[in-house]
N, C-alpha and C positions, 0 to 999 in steps of 0.2 A: 321419650325420646330424646336425648341431648341435640342440641343446636349448636353447630361449627361454623363458625363466622370466620369468614378470610379478609383479609386487609392486605392491600388497600382497595381491593377490587369490590368489598363491602358484599359479598356473596355469602348467604347463610343456606345452610342444608341440614334436614334432620338426619340422624343415623341411629339405624335398628342396630343394637348391639349386638353381638355373637354371643350363641347361648353358653351358658357357664360349662365349662370341661369339667368340672367337680365341684364338690357341695361349697368347698371353701374357697375356689376362685372367683372374682368379680367377673362379670359380664364387660367385654372391650370389643373394641374394633380398630384397625389402623388409620391412623390420623392421614397419612398418603391417600388411601381410598377415599377418604372424606373428600380430599383435595379433587381427587380425579372424578369422584360424582359431580363435585361443584362445578368443573369444566376448568380448575385452575392449574396453571402449569406451573411444573417444578423439576428442575433439573437432575434426573436420578441416572446418571451417566453408569454408573454400577449396577444398576438393576435393584437397585432398594436394598443393598447388602450391608449398608454403613459403612463401606471403605472411602468414598471419593469424599464423603463430607462437602458435597455440592448442595445439598436439599436442607440445609441450614434454616430454621424459622425460628421465630420469636413469638412465644406463649406470653400472650398480653393479659389475658384473664382465663380463670378456672385452671385444672389439671390434666396432666397426660401422666401416663405410664411411662417409663423409658426403659428399653430393654437394658438387661444386665450387662455393664461392659460398655454400652455404648457412649460415645462424645455426649456431653454435657455443659453447657457453660451456667452455671449456677447463677452468677453476677447477673449475667444480662438475660438469663432465662431463655438462653438460644437451646434447641434441639434438633437433632437429626429429624426430619418428617416421616423418614422411612422406618424410624426406628421407635416411633411413638405409639401409643395406642392410647383411643378413648375411653375414659372411665364415665361412669353415670352423671356427668355434668356438664354443662354448657361451657364451650371453649371458645375463644378469641385468638387467633393465630394471625401473626404479620409475617406476610410473604417477603423474605429478603433477596429472593432470586425470582425470576420468572417475568409476568407480563409488568411493564413499568412505562408509564409517559414520560418522553426524554424532556431535560430542563433545558434552558437557555434559549436563545434566538434561533430560528428556522434556518438564519442566516449562516448556523454552523457548519452546515453540510453541503449547503448550494451556494458559498461566497466565490465559488469560479464559473458559475453559469450566466453566460453573457447573456444580455436582452436579445429577446426575440420574440416574434409574433405568434401569440397563442391561437393556436389553432388545433382541438383537439381532434378534428374528425369527424366526431359526433356533433351533430347539430339539432336544432328544434326550428320548427315554421309553422307557424299560423296559417291555416288553411280555409276558402269557405268552398265546401265541395256543393257541385249543382243538385237542385231537388230531383229526386227521381220524379220521371214522370210514365205515365200508361203507354206501354208498349214503344217505349223511347230505344228498346233493346241494349241498358246499359245495366250493367249489375252495381253494385255498391262498390266492389274493388274497381270496376273501371271508370267510376267517379272518381274514387279517391286517386287514382293514377291520373286522369284528365286534370285535378285539380293539382297534382304535384308538377307535371308536365308545363302547367300553364305559370306556376308561380316560381319555380326553379329556376334559373338561369344556365344550369350546367343540363346539357343532353344524357340520358341514361339509356343501357340499352334495355334493362329489366327491371322489375320489382320485385325484392325476396320478401316474403312476409310471414312470419311465424304462425304457425294454426291456431295458437290461442289468442293471438292478437286478431286474427280474421274472425275467430268463433264472436268477437265484442263489437266487430266494426259496423254490421247494423245498427246496433244500440248506440254508439258514440257518434253516428252520422245523424241520429234523430235527436237526440238527447239537446242541441243546440242548434237547430236548423241549420245542420252542416257546418257548423264552426267546432275546428279542432285543430287539437296541436299534433304533430309529427315528430317524434324523434327517431333520428336516421343517421345513418352513416354511408359512406361509398365503400365497396371493396370490388376492382377490376371493373369499373363502369358498371357494376350492380348497386341499386339503391336498397339498402338493406333496412327496414324498418325494424325499430326497437320497442316502440311503444307507441299508442295513440293516445291522447289524454282530451278530457273534458276542459277546454279554456276557461271555464268558470272557476275552476280548484284555483285556490290563492297561493299554492306554494309550486305551481306547474313551472315557474321559470326556473326553479332551483336544479343545475345539474351538475353532478360530482362524480370525482372517479377516484380511484386508489391505485399507488404505487407500491409493488411489492418488490423488495429484496430477499429471496430464499437464498438463507446461507446455510452451510453445514451445520453451523452451530445457533446461529441466530435467525429470526424472520423479522423483519421492519417493514412497516406499513404505515404509508403517509397518506392522508384522506385530504384530497382538494379538491377546491370549486373549480372547475375544468374551463369555465366561463370568463372567471377574472384570473385564474393562477394561483388565488391564496391557498397556501398550504394552513388545512384548519387544524389538523391534529397529526400527531407522530407518535407511534408506540413500537414497541420491541418486545418480541418473546422468546423463549427458547424454542427452538424447531423439537416438535416432540417426537423426531425420530432418532432422538439422542438417545433413548434407551435401546436403541438397535445397533448402535455403534456411534463411535468418536467421530470416524473419516470417511471420505466417500469409499474407499477399498472397503470398509468393514460394512457400509450399508449395501455394495455391491452383492458382499458375500451374504447379506441378509436377506436381500431381494431375491435371491435364488428360490429361498423356502417359501417366502411370501411377499412378493412385491405389492400386492394390494394392501395390505397393512401400512407399509411406508408410505403409499398415496393417501391413505386415510388418515394418517397421524401429521402429514404435513398441512392437509387441508383442514383438519382440526384446527391448527396453530392459524392458519392464515383466515379462516372463517370465523373464529373466537376474537382476534384482531379486530377484524371487520363489524363485528355485532357490540364489540365493547367501544369502539372508535364512533358508530355510527349511533348507538344509545346515548353517550354521553353526549353526542351534539344533536340530539333529536333530529337526526337525517332518517328518512325511510331509505331503507337499503334498496327500494325498487326504484330509487332516484340517483343512484351509482350507476353510470351509464357508461363506465369503461374501466378496464382493469390494464395493467401494464407490469409486468415480469421480468426480472433480473435474476438468474441464477446461473451456477456452474453447469456444466454439460449432464453431470449425475444427475444433480438436483432437479434438473429441468424433465429428465426424463422420469424420474421417481414422482415428479408433480403430476404428470400426466399420465402415470400407471404404465410408462413403457419399461420391458425388461431393459436393464442396463448392462447385462452380463458381457455384452459382446465389447463394450468400451475397454476393458480391461484384457479381452483376448487378442491376440495378434489376428488379422493386422489392425485391431484396434478402432474398428468403425462404430460411431453412432449411431443411432435410428435416424436420428433427422438433428441438421445444422440450424437450419430458418424454419422454425416450426410455422406450418400453416395457422389460417386466419381460423380461430374457433370463437364460440360464443360461450359466456359463463356457465351456461347449463351444460354445455359439452363438458368443460372442465371441472366442475362442480363448485367453482367460486360463488359464494354467496352474495350476488349482489343482483340488478335486474339479469333475469334469465336470458334475454337476448342480447346484451351489451356485450361488444367485442373486447377478447382478452389478447393481449400483444405480448410476445415475447422477443426479448434481446436475443440476435444470433449466437450461437457457439462458433468456434473456428476450429476446434479439435476436441479430441477427447477429454481433456481435463482444461481447455480454454474455453471458458462459456461465456453464458450473457453478462456475468455480473462485471468481466472486464470489458466487454465491447460497449455495455451502457456506460461503462466508468470513463471510456475514450471521450464522451462528449464533455468531460469536465478539463480536459487536456488540449493542446495545441494540436494534437495528432487528428482531432476530427475537425479543422479549419481547412476553409477552401484553399488556403494559401499560407502553408507553414513556412516562417520565416524564422522560427525557434531555436534552430539548429538540431542536434541530436537528443532525444529524449530516452530518458528510461523511466519507465510506469510499472510501480510494484503496487499490485493489491495483496496484501497480507493477510491471511486467515488461515484457516484449517488447511486450505487449499489456495498455494500462492501461486498466483498468477502474475508474469511480467510480459511486457512488450517492451520492445527496444526498434526505436525508427526516428524517422521525421517523414517529408512530404513524398519521398519517391519510395521508401522502403519501410516496412513493419515486421519485425519478427515478433512471434509468440512461444512462450513455453510455461509450463506451469510444474510445480513440484507438491509433493507431500509434504508440508512443514508439519502437519499434526496441529493438535489444539492450543498448545502452548503460547502461542501470541494470544490467545482469547481467554487465559487461565485454564483452560484443560490441561489435564493429565500432570497437573500442580496439585498436591497436597492441599494447599491452603489457595489455589489459585480460584479467581472469578473474573467475571467482565469488568468492565472500568465504569462500574455504577458506585453509589455512595456507601462510602466505607473501606473502597478498595485502595491499598497501598500503593501511590504511582511515583512517589519519589523517598530516595534514603541517602542519609547520610552519615558518615563518621566523624566525630569530632576530633581535636589533638588529645584530648583526655577519654577517648574510648566510648563517647556516650553517642548512642543513636539516635538520630533524629529522623523523623518519619512524616512525611504528607501524604492525607487519604484524599480522595475524591468527596468534594464536597465539606471536607474537613470533619468529617464525621468519625464516630468511633471505628477504631480498625476492625475489619471483619475478614480480610483477605487481603491476596495479592493479585494484580491485575498485570495483563501483560508487558506493558510499560514498566511497571512496578517491578517487576522480574528482571528487565532489562536492568534498571536502576540498582538494584541490590546486587546484583551480580557483578556489574560494572565497578561499584565502589568495593567491594569485597578484594575483586583483583586489584584494583588500584592499591589498597591496604596490604595486599599479600596475605589476605586471608584464604583466598583460592588460588591454586596454580594455574597454568595453562590449561590442564586438564580439567579442570574445575573440582579438582579434590581439596578438601581443607589442608591447609597447613597447620604449625602451631602457634599462630596468631590468635589471640583473643579465645583461651581455651575455655574462658568462663562462660561462653556464648555458646559453645559446641558440644552438644549430646554425643558422644562416641561409644557410650555405653553398647550400642547394639547398631547394625547397619539397617539402613543408610544411615549415615550421621547428618544429623541436623543442627542449622545454625539457628538461635531465637531470636528473631525479629522483635516479638514482644514475649510477654509471658505465655501466650497462647497460640502465637502464629509463628512457623518455622519455614525454613525452605533448607530442603536436603539435598544431597549430592545427587540422589537419583531426580529429584525436580531440576536441578542444573545441568544433569546429562540432557534431560528432555528439551530443555529449552537448547544446549549447544548444538543437538541435533536438528533442530527447528532451524535456528539462525543459519546453520552451515547447508542447511537443504536450499535456501532461498539465496544466500551469497555464492554458492557454486552453480545456481542456475542461473544469476547473474552475470559471471564469469563466463558460462559458456555461450550464452547469448552473445556476449561481447567477442568472443573468440569466433565464433561463426561470422559474426559482420566484419573481422579484422581490424577491430577498434579495442581500445582499451578504457578504462574509467577516465582517465584524463581526456578523451576526447568528448565526453558527455557535457551537454552544455546544462540540463536541469534533470534532477531526479523529482518525481512526483511521487507520493505516497498516500494509498489508499488505505481503508481498512481502520475499524473502530479503535483499535490499541493506538495507532499513531497521533489521536488527539492529545495525549498526554506524555508523547515520547520525546524524551531527551538526546538531542542529535550527538553530542559528544559521548552519553553513555552508549548508544547504539554504536560508534564508532569504535570504542573501548573493546566491546564486545564482538567485535569483527561481523556484524549484523551490514553495516553500511562501510565504505570506504571513506578514508581520510579526504574527501573534497572540500572545498569551500563551502561552509552551511550555508551561504546566499543560495547556492544551488540548490539545494533540497526545499522543496515544498510541500506541505502536508494539505492534503484535499478533504479528508474524511471520509464518510461513506459515500464513495461515488456510484456505486452499485445503484444505491437507493436514489440518489440526486440524479442518476442517469436515467433511471425507470420514471422519474417524475418528470423529465423532461421530454422523454419518449409519451408519456400520458397525456402532455397539453400541446404538444406540438406534431403535426404531421412531418414538417420540416426534419426535425430532429430523427423520428423513425428511419427516414429514408435516408439521412445521413449516417446513421449506426449502421444499416443495411450496406451501405455503400464501402465503408471504412473497413467493416469485418472483411469484405472481399479482397481488400489488399494485404492482410496479413499473412504471411506465411509460418504455418505453424512445426516449431521444432519438438520432437518427441525425444525427450532427455534419454530416456532408457536405449534410444538408438543411437546415440550420440558419444564415440570415443572420446575417452577423455573424461567424462562426468563425473565418474566415480572417483577418478583421479583429485578432481575437484574439490568433489564432497568431504573426501577423506581429509584432505588438506585443510578443510575450513571447520575441521571437528577440534579446534582447539581456540584458545583465546589469545589474540583475535583469530590469527591464523598462522600457518607454517610461513607464510611468506609475509614477514615484517614490514618490507618496503611498501606493500599497500597502506600502510595505516601508519606514516611516519612522514 
């Protein structure tokens, strides 16, 4: 049986080749199925039809059979994994999408976190339980309770102990003459025991937690030491639900048929990230004692296995805004089974925990806000927007689609190595590109799409509707629609791609205008614009203004925050105060349903041009 090795995960699986279909045919199996067997995530939003070209991989060694007519880059030895079959030989495959460890300083995404006291709520305490005496009337649980009450400064109403922990209590109490360590947390004055350990274990003092951002397109996880607050590792993977739909509406529709599958898929993604991260750092997952999760309203429902259907039906009522306290065993998160799992609260059908967690990185979550009026944009597949100051906060959401994250674009990709993120045309019509990590160009990320379209608009290559003109005809293929502009010999941007982006930026800009109109203010009244979302790290502000994504306000007023959903989940992970603050601030937000706002569609239609039908906003 051939062995298939996937890098950088370094996972090897043996494959049973399928039976020959006829005497002349060679036995073969799908390379995509091998990846799934290995637990390696590969983005296949087209369902493996070979259309989206998102599942590009590099054949490092060995040979595969590529289906006739399928895309293949022989120079780089790139193939589409969904269109490749394994023959009777070993193959090493380099995954160009899917799981990856983020590079650079951890401060990239937490540079706006203000110093605060680390208090994760999960604590440990060394106890000396009294010895059992003949006919003293005390059970082992009584002796544990008495020791806790004697040692802890806090009074508590009761103790909750999981049955499996109670099962081992008699042994633990007698292993070291009553000396034990108890891992616990409080919930509504109830002391919840997570674990009871033998104090002689060398690694007993290590306590870890995971912060998780469940995005529609990607899932990000940070592993942290919850005693010191140190971030040990960060990883990101595509949300395995992608095969069931690219946006929240398509996921809701899919859930009508099988909501359980969507829960299993996202749990698979999360638990694979936990397993990979813990394994690489030699950490026992039972030492992970807390999880904190941020996700939009639909993603939270799907993660919990709750039918999301009624979120999109009048009167648009979610099952839950503030998720009750659950442990990891109940949620399916593969850490210590009795560890608490916290969720950032939602405030509306499409304004969820990703943006309420994100406000921890803005002045909107301060006790005293003297920063003026703030516009906070979390731009992803689901664009979420907050507008406010210390005395009011308005919130809304728009379906931007996946264009900002490279989705819905033929050669789109996320902002990882090889993604084109900057584009210029010099006076001699030479194209100059820059890629993430200066790697060989593989596709275009969201900020790259903005850069390319903005430069083409400035050069007159596309008009206000995003259609190609007669400029630089040598770079444009008009033999069939959609017409395509060649950025490199192998990477194009089509009129259909540009149209997808214009609709995405139009959705975000019109949502901002609708919020401003609701508050009776204009862009000129805004003191700061905070931008969150993965694509913004490489965003050129002038290009964003050229395309009509951002208004023409002073650049110093615009601040990029990084992935505030994950940094907010991290703050909630290690600070009870931050969890309380998110809960309190979320209650201040007034949710605006754009579908019920008169004038929103007019705003949207006006924004479907470059930069906008109201040019005064951009001059």
